[in-house]
N, C-alpha and C positions, 0 to 999 in steps of 0.2 A: 454366551457373549451378547451384550446389549450395548447399544450406542445411543446416547441421549444428546439432543442438540440444544445447547444453551446460547446460541447466537448464530448469525449468518443463516437463519432459517426463515425465508421469506424476505430477506434483506441482504445487504452486502457487507455489513460490518458486525463487529462483536463476535467473531468466530471463536467457538468453544465447543468441542465435542468430547463428551465423557464416555469412556470405554470401560465396561466392567466385564470381567470373567469370574469364574468361581474362585480364581487364585489371585487376581490382581485388578487394580484400578489405575487408569492413566487418563490424562487430559491432553487432547490434541489442540494446541493453541489456547490462548487466554486473552482474547482481544477486546479492545474498547469499541463501544458503539459511537458512531459519528453521524451527525445530521442535525435534526431539530432538537428542541428542549426535551421532548419526550424521550428521544434516544439518549441524550446526555444524562438524564436522570437515572438510567439503568447502569450507569458507570459507577454508582455509589457502592455497589456490591460486586464481589467476585462471583463467578458462576457458582450456583448452589450445590456444591459437593462437599464432602467431608475431607478437608485438607490434612487432617491429622492421620488419616488412613490412606491417603492417596500415595501411590507408589512412584509416579513419575509424571512430568509434564514434558511434551515434545512439541517443538515449534516448527512450523513450515517455513517461516521467514520473519523478517523484522519490522514489517509495517505495523503501525499502531493498532490497527483493527485486528491484529493477530497476536500482539504481545502486551497491549497497554494495561490490561488488568492484572498482570503478574504481581505487582507490589501489593494488590489487595489480597491475593492468595497468600502471600507471605504474611500479611497482617492477620489473616485468619488462621495462621498456624502451620502453613506448609513449609517443610524443612527438607524435602527430598530433592533429587536432581532435576534440572531443567535442561533437556537435551536439545542441541542445535548445532548446525554446521559452524565452523570457526568464524566465517564471515558474518553469519547471522548473530553470533555472540557479540562481535565487535559492534555491529549496528544496533542491536537491542540495547547495549549499554548507552549508546548515544541517544537513542529514541526515548528511553525511560528517564534519563537525566533531563533531557529537554522537556518532556512531559511534566516532570516535577517543577521545572522552572516556570512553565506556562501556568500550571495550577497555582503555584505560589503567588505569581503576579496577579492572576485573576482574583484569587481569594482576598488578597490585600485590598484591592479596589472595592470588592463587594463588602468586605467587613467595615471599611471606612463608611460606606453608605449606610450599612445597618447600624453602626454606632451613632451616626447623626440622627437616625430615626428612633433611637432608644431601643433597638432590638438586639437579641443575643447574637454574638459573632458565631460564624460557622467554623468547624474544625476541618483540617485538610483530610482528604481521602486517604492519603499515605504520605510518608515523609522520607527524608534522605536515607534514614536507616533501612526502611523497607526496600528502597531501590538498590542500595548497595548490597543488601542481603540477597536480593534477587540475582544480581550480577555474580555474586560469589558462589551461588548454587548452580551455575551453568556448567554443563559437561559437553564435550565435543562429540559430534556425529560426523564421521567421514563419509563422503559419497561412496556408495556401492558396497559398503562394509556392514553386514548385519550386526546389530548391537542389541544385547538383552537388556531392555529397559525396565522390566518388571518380571516377576515369576510367570513363566509360560508365555511371555510376550517378547517378540523379536522384531526390531524395526530396521529397515533399510531405507536410506534416502537417496533419491535420484534427482538429477537436475530438472527444475520446473521452468527455467528460462524467464522468470518474472522479474526479479531483481538479484543483485549479487548475493549468493548464498542461499537462494530460495530452493525449496525441494518439494517433491512429491514423496509421500511416505508409503512404504509397504509394511503393513503390520501382519505378522504371522502369529496366530494365537494357538497354542497347544493346550487343549482342554479335554480331559477325559480320554487321552490318547488319540484325539482327533485334531487335525490341524486345519485351520481355516485362514484364508488370506483376505485382508481388507486393504484396499488402496484408497488413500486420501490424496486427491489431486493437488491440494493446495491451490494457490493462485497460479494459473498457467499463463505463460507468456506466449506472444505470437512468434511465428517463425520469422527469422530474418531481423529481429530486433538487434540493436547494437550492443557492444561491450560483452554481454553475457551469452552463453551458449543456448542453443535451442532446447526446448523441453524434450526429455527422454520418455519413452513409452514403456508400458508394461504389457505382458501377454497372458498372465494368469491372475485370477481374482475370484473369490466367492461373492464379494460385495465391493462396489465402487461408490465412494463419496466424492462427488464431482462438482466443481464450481460451475456457475452458469451466468456469470456477470453480464456477458454479452451473448447469451444464448439465443437471442431473437434477431441478431443481425451481424453483419460483417463490418469491419472498419473500412474506411476508404483505403485503397492501396497505399502502402507506405511511401512510394516514390511520388505519387500524386499529392500526398499530404506534405511532403518535404517541398515539392515545387510550389504548392499553395502558400506555405509558410514563407518561402523565399520571396514570392510576389508581394505578400503583405508587408514584409520587412522592407523591401525596396520602396514601396509606396510611402511607408512611414519615414524612411530616410529622406525622401523628397520633400514631404510635408513638415519634416523636423518634429514629428510627434514622438512621444514616449511609447514604448512597447512594453506592456506589463504582462508578465507570464506567471500566473499563480501555479506553482509547481511543487509537487511532492519532493521533499528534500532528498529522499533516497530513491534512486532509480530514474525518475523523470528528469530531474535537473541534469544528471550526468548524460542522459540520452540527448537532451536538447543541445547541450554544449557540444557533444560529438557531432551532431548534424550541422551545427553552425560552423564548427571548425572545418568540416569537410567542404562546406560551401566556400569558406575562405580559401581553402587549399586548391579547390578546382576553379576558382574565379567566379563562382556564382553570386558572391556577395563581396562588396568592399569591406575591409575591416572597419568596425565601428565600436564604440564603447559598450560593453556588457557588464552589468553590475550583478554580482551574486550576493543578494541582500538577505542572507540567511546563514547564521552561524552553524546551524545544523547541516545545511547543504554543503558548506565549506568543509566541515569535518567529515561528512559522509564521502565527499570526493576524495579526501585523504585516505579514508579507509578502503575505498574502491582501489586506489593505486597501490595499496599494500597487499592486494590479493590478485596479482597478475596471473596466478595459476588458474583462475576462473574465467579469464577473458577468452572471447572467441577469436578466430584467426584474423578477422578484419581489424580488431582492436590491437592485436599484437603487431600487425603490419604497420598500422598507423603510428603506434608508439616508436617503432623501429625506424620510421622515416625521418624523425627529428622535426617534423613540421609543427608539432605542438608547441615547441619552444618559441616559434615566431608569433604565436597568438597571445603570449603572456602579457604583453603591453596593452592589450585591448580588453582583457578579462580582469575585472577588478573585484576582489572580495571586499565586502563591507561588513565585517563582523560586529562592530560596535553600534550601539544605539545612536551615538552622535554621527557616525558615518551614514547611517541609514536616514536620519533626519536631513542630513545635508543633501541627499538625493532630491529633495523637494526643490532645491535651488538649481540643480543641474539642468541645463537646457537639453532639449532633444536635438537631434535624434539620438536615442540610446535605448538599450533594453535593460529592464530590471526584472530579474528572476527572484521571486520571494515566495516564502511559505505563508499560509498553508495551501495545499493543492486545491481544496474545496472553498477557499476564501472565507472560512468560518473562524479563523484565528490568525495570529502572526502579523508580520510586517505588511503583507499584501493588502490587508484591510486599510492600512494608513495610506498606501499608494493609491488604492482605488478611491478613497475619500478625496484625495487631492487631485485626481485626474479623470475620474469617470465623466464629469460634466464637460470635458473638453472634447470637441469633435475630432481633433487631430490625434487623440489617444487611441491606440489599438490595444485590445486585450486578447491574448491568445489563450484559449481554454484547451489544455493539452491532456486532460485526464478525466476520469469518471467524477460526476458531480451528484452526490446523494441528495435525495429529496429533503427539502427544508434548508439546504445550505445556501449561502449567498451566491456561490458559483452557479448552483442550479437556477437561481432566479435570473442571473445574467443570461444564461443559455436559453431560458424560457422567454426572454424578451421583455422583462419588467422595464417599464419606462423610468422608474425611480426605485431606489432601494434604501433601506435604513442601515446606516453605518455609525456605530457609536452614538446612537440616539438621534442622529441627524438624517433627514431625508436628502438623498443625493440624486440628482437627475442623471440618467444614463444616456449620454450623448456620444460616448465613445463607440468605436467600431468593435463589436464583440464577434470573435471568430472561434468557432468550435472545430478543433482539429483532431477528430477521433482517431485518425491513423497513427497517432503517437501513443495510443494506449498501451500500457504494459500488460494488459489482459488479452488473451486470445479471443478472436471473434468466433462467430458460429462455425464457420468452415474449419478453422484451426482446432476448435474444440472437438468437432466430429472426427477430424483426421486423427487427433490424439486417441479418441475413443475407439477408432477402427481396430487398433492393435489388440484391444481387450474384448471387443464384441464377440469373437468366435467362441470364447469360453462362457459366454452368456451369464455374466455376473448379475446379481441384483443391483440395480442402479438407484442411487439416492442423489438427488440434485439439490445443492445448497448454494450459498453465496450468490444469490441472484434475486432481484425483485420479480414478482409474479409475471410481469409483462415480458421478462426475459426467459425465465426458466420453464414456463408452460409451453411456449413454442419449441424449445429444445426438447422437452419431454415428448411432445407430439411427434417430432421427427424420429427420435429414438424408438418410439412405439411402432410407427409405421415403417421405418426402414429396417429395424432389427428385430421387431416383435418383442421388445422388452418394455414393460410398463414401469417407468421410474416412479419412485416415491418422493413426494414433495413435502418435507416435514415443516412444521411450524415450531416456534420456540417451545421447548419442553417436551416435544414428541420423542419417541424412542423407536428404534428398530432392533430386532433380535436376529442373530445369525446362528 
């Protein structure tokens, strides 16, 4: 059994782990790289495996950095099953169709520029047929039910607590009459996050492939973060500024709305206009509501209270481009939640261009910002940023609210690991920048006596 890392090795995007035994070959995730231009150039190709002999692809969840290169695998000849939980299937269809729309729009603009300069037009990385073929090849994985995904390979998915439908995977490989177990943590959520259930743990493994996104630190306690956000919003309501929230359409948008609705409900905030300026987030919210079987107890109680109905007049979806443009004319105070979460695409870039230079504007950064992204530059305190070729002064108030992260912090990661530590698995740390996974590796070494392996792109481990 050999596992090769074709993404999320020394970084946090592009997850793709190729698993080979003497009988079968599967790919765990097939994600897109996100960040600067060097990262984006790697999205022109699928992970370098033979897709005509690949037995299966298995997904941990529906974020773009875990599923975005699936259409490239289809284009390279993959015709086998793509296993995922039913909620992940629904969300992947949404994510890939949106990704195609963004690619098509960006390519049209680029090709117009190339034509004006007498240069050859570029071809799309994938097309609608590739996306629809991807969706048609998806097969359901039910939580806690072992599924034979390939000869001699059995996979069970447990709750990862990251977004709706997310899972940690247990892969049992039967090779030469010997069974070995590999756990893929996927992206682990923090305990106590809203809507979805907390991550489930494992007690047996020969090898653990574990994420380390925040392996070097803990987030601010959630309640402190909520209180801080409420204070920022109250100030913006007084100064009549706009509150811009670059938010991931899947997971973070739904969480933020939940917290605000709870503040409305408990009297912590007066009701004020909130615009969901993301067709993808609007559809993702609909998908969330179609899977109540995955909600935690608090969300079930909230929905049963009927309070959500009172907020409908204050929460405004703006799916069309015309409605989005109209928000430029809408006076504050108001909140605009728009994608993308790292500010490197989507409608949030337009809102930032129109509002970053205004001192009364507040920008709430509520998720991880990869190196090279516009969001990271704002967090790092750049005094001006380039948006659509224009230098824009940063006079807005930039607030980093790390407690809203859908990723487990260091303490939660180690708490999750505690259940597996007694069986002394071989530990491989992925999905983290070096500044995050090296401290986590050091703690695991000194606390548990286990030396983690930190792979780079293309490295392999054997079991």
